[in-house]
C-alpha positions in Angstrom: -24.4 -0.5 21.9 -21.2 -0.3 24.1 -19.6 -3.2 22.1 -20.1 -1.3 18.8 -18.7 1.9 20.3 -15.6 0.1 21.7 -15.1 -1.6 18.3 -15.3 1.8 16.5 -12.9 3.4 19.0 -10.4 0.6 18.5 -10.6 0.9 14.7 -10.1 4.7 14.9 -7.1 4.2 17.2 -5.5 1.7 14.9 -5.9 4.0 11.9 -4.6 7.1 13.7 -1.7 5.1 15.0 -0.7 3.9 11.5 -1.2 7.5 10.2 1.1 9.0 12.8 3.7 6.3 12.4 3.8 7.0 8.6 4.1 10.8 9.3 7.0 10.2 11.6 8.7 7.9 9.1 8.3 10.5 6.4 9.8 13.2 8.6 12.7 11.0 9.6 13.3 10.2 6.0 13.6 13.9 5.1 10.3 14.0 3.3 11.4 11.4 0.7 9.1 8.7 -0.4 9.6 5.5 1.4 10.3 2.4 -0.8 7.3 0.3 -1.7 7.2 -2.8 0.5 4.7 -5.6 0.5 4.0 -8.4 2.8 2.4 -10.3 0.0 5.6 -10.9 -2.0 5.0 -8.5 -4.8 8.0 -6.9 -6.5 8.2 -3.1 -6.7 7.2 -3.2 -10.4 4.1 -5.3 -9.6 3.1 -3.1 -6.7 3.5 0.0 -8.9 1.4 -1.6 -11.7 -1.3 -2.5 -9.2 -1.3 1.1 -7.9 -1.5 2.5 -11.5 -4.4 0.2 -12.4 -6.4 1.0 -9.3 -6.0 4.7 -9.6 -6.4 5.1 -13.4 -9.3 7.3 -14.4 -10.4 5.3 -17.4 -9.4 2.4 -19.6 -7.1 4.6 -21.7 -4.9 5.2 -18.7 -5.1 1.5 -17.6 -3.8 0.4 -21.0 -1.3 3.3 -21.3 -3.0 4.7 -24.4 -3.2 8.2 -25.8 -6.7 9.5 -26.4 -6.0 9.8 -30.1 -5.0 6.2 -30.5 -6.4 4.4 -33.6 -9.1 1.8 -33.3 -6.7 -0.9 -34.3 -4.2 -0.1 -31.5 -7.0 0.1 -28.9 -8.5 -3.2 -30.0 -5.1 -4.9 -30.0 -4.0 -3.7 -26.6 -7.5 -4.4 -25.1 -7.4 -8.0 -26.4 -3.8 -8.6 -25.1 -4.6 -7.0 -21.7 -8.0 -8.5 -20.9 -8.3 -11.7 -22.9 
C-alpha cells in the first residue's frame, strides 16, 4: 500500500512541477504562446497537424471539409487521406 502511495505522490509532484514550470515560462514570455518544440524530430507544421487531428470533433474537421461539401468531394478527400 505504501509503495502505491509513494508512486502516486511522485507522479503528482512531477505533473505539478511541469505545470508550474509552464506557467512561469508563459509569464516570462509576456503571455505569448511558446513555440512548438518536439523531442521526436517533428517540424512545426507536423506538430500542428497532429494537434489538429487529435482535437478535431469529427471527420469533417479532420479532412478540413465544410459540412455542406458534396459527396464527391468527401469521397475523394477521404480516399486520399485514409487509403
